[in-house]
GUNULO-763416 format. One record per residue (C-alpha): x, y, z. Coordinates in steps of 0.5 Angstrom, whole numbers, padded with zeros to 4 digits, always signed. Layout:
% residues N
XYZ;...
This chain:
% residues 471
+0051+0159+0070;+0050+0157+0076;+0048+0149+0077;+0047+0144+0083;+0045+0146+0090;+0042+0152+0091;+0046+0156+0097;+0041+0160+0100;+0038+0155+0104;+0043+0150+0105;+0050+0149+0109;+0053+0143+0112;+0058+0141+0117;+0063+0136+0114;+0066+0133+0120;+0073+0129+0120;+0072+0122+0116;+0066+0124+0113;+0064+0125+0106;+0059+0129+0102;+0056+0126+0096;+0054+0133+0091;+0048+0132+0087;+0050+0130+0079;+0048+0135+0074;+0046+0134+0067;+0049+0139+0061;+0047+0138+0054;+0049+0141+0048;+0046+0141+0040;+0047+0145+0034;+0040+0144+0032;+0037+0149+0037;+0031+0148+0043;+0028+0142+0039;+0035+0139+0038;+0037+0140+0045;+0030+0137+0048;+0031+0131+0044;+0038+0131+0047;+0035+0131+0054;+0030+0126+0052;+0034+0121+0050;+0039+0121+0056;+0034+0121+0061;+0030+0115+0058;+0036+0111+0057;+0040+0113+0063;+0035+0115+0068;+0029+0112+0068;+0028+0105+0070;+0030+0102+0063;+0024+0097+0064;+0019+0102+0062;+0022+0103+0055;+0020+0097+0053;+0013+0097+0057;+0007+0102+0055;+0004+0106+0060;-0002+0104+0062;-0008+0108+0060;-0011+0110+0067;-0018+0111+0070;-0017+0116+0076;-0024+0116+0080;-0023+0124+0082;-0027+0127+0078;-0033+0122+0078;-0032+0121+0086;-0028+0126+0090;-0029+0124+0097;-0036+0121+0095;-0034+0114+0095;-0035+0106+0097;-0033+0100+0095;-0040+0099+0090;-0040+0105+0086;-0032+0105+0086;-0033+0097+0082;-0038+0100+0078;-0034+0105+0076;-0028+0100+0074;-0033+0096+0070;-0035+0101+0066;-0028+0104+0065;-0026+0097+0063;-0031+0096+0058;-0029+0103+0054;-0022+0100+0054;-0018+0103+0060;-0013+0099+0063;-0011+0101+0070;-0016+0103+0076;-0014+0109+0081;-0017+0110+0087;-0015+0117+0089;-0016+0121+0095;-0021+0119+0100;-0020+0111+0101;-0016+0111+0108;-0018+0112+0115;-0023+0118+0117;-0022+0122+0111;-0028+0124+0108;-0026+0131+0106;-0019+0135+0105;-0019+0136+0113;-0016+0130+0116;-0013+0123+0116;-0007+0124+0112;-0001+0120+0116;-0006+0114+0118;-0005+0110+0112;-0010+0105+0113;-0016+0102+0109;-0023+0105+0111;-0028+0099+0114;-0033+0104+0113;-0032+0104+0105;-0029+0097+0104;-0033+0093+0109;-0030+0087+0105;-0023+0089+0105;-0018+0092+0100;-0015+0085+0099;-0023+0083+0096;-0024+0089+0092;-0016+0088+0089;-0018+0081+0087;-0024+0084+0083;-0021+0089+0080;-0015+0085+0077;-0021+0079+0076;-0024+0085+0071;-0016+0084+0068;-0014+0092+0070;-0009+0094+0074;-0011+0097+0081;-0008+0104+0084;-0009+0108+0090;-0007+0115+0092;-0002+0116+0097;+0001+0124+0100;+0007+0120+0105;+0010+0126+0106;+0004+0130+0109;+0000+0129+0115;-0006+0132+0117;-0006+0136+0124;-0012+0132+0128;-0009+0125+0125;-0007+0120+0130;+0001+0120+0128;+0001+0128+0130;-0002+0125+0137;+0003+0120+0137;+0009+0123+0135;+0008+0131+0134;+0016+0132+0134;+0015+0128+0127;+0012+0135+0124;+0017+0139+0121;+0016+0145+0125;+0020+0148+0131;+0013+0148+0135;+0006+0146+0133;+0004+0152+0137;+0006+0157+0132;+0006+0153+0125;+0002+0155+0118;-0003+0150+0116;-0003+0149+0108;-0008+0145+0104;-0010+0143+0112;-0004+0139+0113;+0003+0140+0115;+0010+0137+0112;+0013+0131+0116;+0020+0131+0118;+0023+0126+0112;+0030+0128+0115;+0028+0123+0121;+0029+0116+0119;+0024+0113+0124;+0018+0118+0120;+0021+0115+0113;+0021+0107+0117;+0014+0108+0120;+0010+0111+0113;+0014+0106+0109;+0011+0100+0114;+0004+0103+0113;+0005+0103+0105;+0007+0096+0105;+0002+0094+0109;-0003+0097+0104;+0001+0095+0097;+0001+0088+0100;-0006+0087+0102;-0009+0091+0096;-0004+0087+0091;-0002+0094+0088;+0000+0095+0081;+0000+0103+0081;+0001+0109+0086;-0001+0116+0085;+0005+0119+0090;+0002+0127+0091;+0005+0132+0094;+0001+0138+0095;+0004+0143+0100;+0011+0147+0100;+0015+0146+0106;+0015+0153+0110;+0017+0151+0117;+0024+0149+0115;+0026+0146+0122;+0027+0139+0124;+0027+0137+0131;+0031+0130+0130;+0036+0135+0127;+0036+0139+0133;+0036+0133+0138;+0042+0130+0134;+0046+0136+0134;+0046+0137+0126;+0046+0144+0123;+0039+0146+0121;+0041+0148+0114;+0042+0141+0112;+0034+0140+0113;+0032+0141+0106;+0037+0135+0103;+0037+0130+0109;+0029+0131+0107;+0030+0130+0100;+0035+0124+0102;+0029+0121+0106;+0024+0121+0100;+0029+0118+0096;+0030+0112+0101;+0023+0111+0101;+0023+0111+0094;+0029+0106+0094;+0026+0101+0099;+0019+0101+0095;+0022+0100+0088;+0027+0095+0090;+0021+0091+0094;+0016+0092+0088;+0020+0093+0082;+0014+0092+0078;+0010+0098+0082;+0009+0103+0077;+0009+0111+0081;+0006+0117+0078;+0009+0123+0081;+0005+0129+0083;+0006+0135+0087;+0000+0139+0086;+0001+0138+0079;+0009+0138+0076;+0012+0141+0082;+0016+0135+0082;+0019+0135+0075;+0026+0133+0077;+0030+0128+0075;+0032+0125+0081;+0024+0123+0082;+0024+0120+0075;+0029+0115+0077;+0024+0112+0081;+0018+0115+0078;+0018+0114+0070;+0012+0119+0070;+0009+0125+0072;+0003+0129+0073;+0004+0135+0069;-0001+0139+0072;-0007+0140+0077;-0009+0145+0071;-0012+0140+0067;-0016+0144+0062;-0014+0142+0055;-0012+0149+0053;-0008+0151+0058;-0004+0145+0058;-0002+0146+0051;+0003+0151+0054;+0004+0147+0060;+0006+0141+0056;+0010+0145+0050;+0014+0148+0055;+0015+0141+0059;+0017+0137+0053;+0023+0142+0052;+0026+0139+0058;+0023+0132+0059;+0021+0126+0054;+0014+0126+0053;+0014+0119+0055;+0014+0122+0063;+0008+0127+0062;+0002+0124+0065;-0004+0127+0061;-0011+0126+0063;-0018+0127+0059;-0022+0131+0064;-0029+0134+0066;-0032+0140+0062;-0033+0145+0064;-0026+0145+0067;-0026+0145+0074;-0020+0150+0074;-0022+0155+0068;-0030+0153+0067;-0028+0153+0060;-0032+0148+0056;-0028+0144+0051;-0029+0139+0046;-0028+0132+0048;-0024+0130+0041;-0019+0136+0043;-0018+0134+0050;-0016+0127+0048;-0012+0130+0042;-0008+0134+0047;-0007+0129+0052;-0005+0124+0047;+0002+0127+0047;+0004+0123+0053;+0001+0118+0057;-0006+0118+0056;-0011+0118+0062;-0018+0119+0063;-0021+0123+0069;-0028+0125+0068;-0034+0122+0070;-0036+0117+0065;-0042+0116+0069;-0044+0123+0066;-0043+0120+0058;-0048+0119+0053;-0048+0114+0049;-0044+0118+0043;-0039+0120+0048;-0037+0113+0050;-0037+0110+0043;-0032+0117+0042;-0028+0115+0048;-0027+0108+0045;-0025+0110+0039;-0019+0115+0042;-0017+0109+0046;-0016+0104+0040;-0013+0110+0036;-0008+0111+0042;-0006+0103+0043;-0004+0104+0036;+0001+0109+0036;+0003+0110+0044;+0009+0106+0042;+0012+0112+0039;+0012+0116+0045;+0018+0113+0048;+0022+0114+0041;+0025+0121+0043;+0024+0124+0036;+0019+0130+0038;+0019+0136+0034;+0015+0143+0036;+0012+0146+0030;+0009+0152+0032;+0010+0155+0039;+0004+0157+0043;+0009+0162+0046;+0011+0166+0039;+0007+0168+0033;+0000+0170+0034;-0001+0165+0040;-0007+0162+0037;-0004+0156+0033;+0000+0150+0036;+0003+0144+0032;+0007+0138+0034;+0010+0131+0032;+0013+0125+0034;+0017+0121+0029;+0018+0114+0028;+0021+0109+0024;+0014+0107+0020;+0010+0113+0022;+0009+0120+0024;+0003+0123+0028;+0002+0130+0028;-0002+0135+0033;-0005+0141+0030;-0009+0146+0035;-0013+0152+0033;-0015+0156+0040;-0020+0161+0037;-0024+0161+0031;-0023+0167+0026;-0028+0169+0021;-0026+0170+0014;-0019+0167+0015;-0016+0164+0010;-0018+0157+0007;-0011+0155+0005;-0005+0154+0010;+0000+0149+0010;+0005+0146+0015;+0012+0144+0014;+0015+0138+0016;+0022+0139+0016;+0025+0133+0019;+0021+0128+0014;+0025+0124+0010;+0025+0122+0003;+0020+0117+0001;+0013+0117+0000;+0007+0117+0005;+0000+0116+0006;-0004+0122+0010;-0010+0120+0014;-0011+0113+0010;-0013+0119+0004;-0008+0121+0000;-0001+0121-0002;+0005+0126-0002;+0013+0125-0002;+0017+0127+0003;+0020+0133-0001;+0013+0136-0001;+0012+0135+0006;+0018+0138+0008;+0018+0144+0003;+0010+0145+0002;+0007+0142+0008;+0001+0139+0010;-0005+0142+0008;-0008+0144+0015;-0015+0143+0016;-0021+0148+0013;-0024+0151+0019;-0031+0155+0018;-0031+0162+0016;-0038+0164+0015;-0039+0162+0008;-0036+0154+0007;-0041+0150+0011;-0040+0144+0007;-0032+0145+0006;-0030+0146+0013;-0027+0140+0017;-0026+0145+0024;-0031+0149+0027;-0032+0154+0033;-0027+0155+0038;-0021+0150+0041;-0020+0146+0035;-0016+0140+0034;-0014+0135+0029;-0009+0129+0028;-0005+0127+0022;-0003+0120+0022;+0002+0120+0016;+0005+0113+0014;+0011+0111+0011;+0009+0107+0004;+0014+0101+0003;
């Protein structure tokens, strides 16, 4: 067992009369298998690492502009989108990448965090007032640790890039990494972000990090005679300093962490950011494994899940809207698909989804999450999980591919259920003993002959059980 700092790229010169604070390590034990272990971790993380105020505050249902706009945005298009999102029931409108400087594609302007006057001729302050006037929170996308090669920041401060020389440096995603071991860099980015947060009166930040550090070299450390082996550690301390200053200045600012998806899923970031975008792979079927695996180490209240567009932009898979929702439901729900393209039937379906989620989202922070069928075991065609609350249990069941002539009778045992009487989906009543030992009768899938009886059909099926305790 190896715990703590990876020694591969770390060495530190500990000078006389100085000190070094090692990262903390969390080790948990359970005699109830991986499920029990994950609940131990989830409880500890929510109660002792994530800011406690988020335990009692439900995460807002976010609408993110990315898949509807990409870089083709302006204040009129964004406001029209926000009005539609509000009407459907969403609570926070997030402007994704493209709102700043000359950013009209992914090749420019990172590091120049000033609101584009071309896109927001009335100013971001006026836009923020309009969003808040709808009764919505306002969020904006930042990638503070990155910089575009042609940005004004690089022109003014080429030595702020993490690299030995800009003449020999790799470019990934059209960007360089800033040297956050340099306090001047952190100060500069902090002041830029504060100006935008204050002007827009932001409630929310999506904090992205889309490029790995490759040239791990700090001109600042070299200038000040520090060991380059200290770069990675000092760099993350600089990041924590930026988070610390922002969350201290804006204690109610909600920050969604992101790093090409879940690359930043760690306890240090969760201290500042109560939840994290689980993966840039937003395909619902892919997400079954991604969310299942992530939930082993982290509470599901820290999982940011969005209902995205179809065909999905990562896999080109077509997945039913209800399936996308029922996967995203087990975590913090958001939507990223283009609501301009929804027909009236789909809009009404999303409204019902949001209303249902608002009824049960208090369960997300209960820390009683149970994995019932693993996507990594058995035939890998079925997945099931559940959240247990005091008065209600919700169970998600998923079948990836349909099988003709499959058995019409399948049951899902709920070994954690307590004694008592339970109402299943407002339809029928079962005892806790039945649910533990025999289980829920899973929905009938179409098997070529049961047209009238079938509850689910086709590939990528999903079904939600709401099980309420009868008093």
